[in-house]
N, C-alpha and C positions, 0 to 999 in steps of 0.2 A: 504493500499500499503505499502510496506516495504522500509525503507529508508537504503540507502547506508552508510556503516561504514565510519567515518570520523575519519582523523587524529587529532594530539594534536592540531593543529591550527584551525581545524574545517573545512579544505578542503577535497574534496573527490578525489582520484586518480582514479577514473573510467572514461574510455574514453567518451566523450561528456558530460561532467560536466565541468561547467565554473561559477567560483566564480567571483563577481564583483572586479574589480582591480587587478586581475591575469590574465595572458594570457591563452587563449584556448587550449585546449589539441588537439593534433592529434589524427585521429581516430587509436584507437588501442595501443595507446601511453600513458605514464604516465606524471605527471609533471616532474620528474627526467629526464624521457628519452627527454623532450623538451629542458630541461636547460643543458644537456649533449652534445646536437647534434651539429655538427659542420657544420651548414648551413650559408650560406652568410650573412653577416649583413650589415645593411646601415649605413652612417658614413663614418670616417676614414679608409684607407685600412689599414691591418695589417702592422708594420713596417719592420717584418722578412717574406721576400718570400722564396721559396725554393733555391733560387740560394744564398741569403745573408745566410742562415742557412748552406749551405753548406761551403760558405765561413767561417763561424764562426767555424764548425765543423774542418776545415783546421787549423785553428789558434789555436783551443784549442789542437790539436794534435800535434803541433810544440813544439819546444824548447821555454820555457819562458824566457822573457827578461833578459839580464844580471844582476846578483845581485839578482834573484829570485830563489827559488827553482821551484815553481810551479805556473800556472795561477790561480788567482782569477776572481770570476767573474765581480768584478770590473772593473780588469784590461783587461779583454777580451771585456767589454763594450767598455772601454776608447779607446782600440786601433782598435776597429771595426769602431769606429768614425774617428781615426787618420788616418786609410787607406783610408776613405771615401766610406765605403762600405753602411753608414746608415748615416744619418743625426743628430742623437741621439738615445741612446740606454742606456737602465738602466741595473743595475746588476738583477734586478728581472726578467725582459725579457729574458737574458741571461741564468738564471737558468730555468724559465719556458720552454724554447726551447730546452736545453739540457735534462732536465728532460723528456720531451716528446719523444724525441730521443732513450733515454736509455730504457722507457717504449717500444718503437715499435721495439727494439732488441731481446725482448723476455726475457729481464734480471730481 
């Protein structure tokens, strides 16, 4: 019987194979596809909903605070909290969400 090819870590990427300690693969998918999928997760809900993302975009497109030339990620996060749109927000989350928006626009 011929064995399936293995990656550097020793895991196969063929559908139906399951290594101990690794999540099972979906039929016809690979581990990479499973890791990149946007399926609902258990646990805490995402901090940014569609509505709060829209508010972030409006804020980012507005004029920056007085004395500033442009918005920084940290300023956007702080302003979103001050305006009461979210209870807390990191500059990393702001970066990730704005980056996703940019890629969705085809740029």
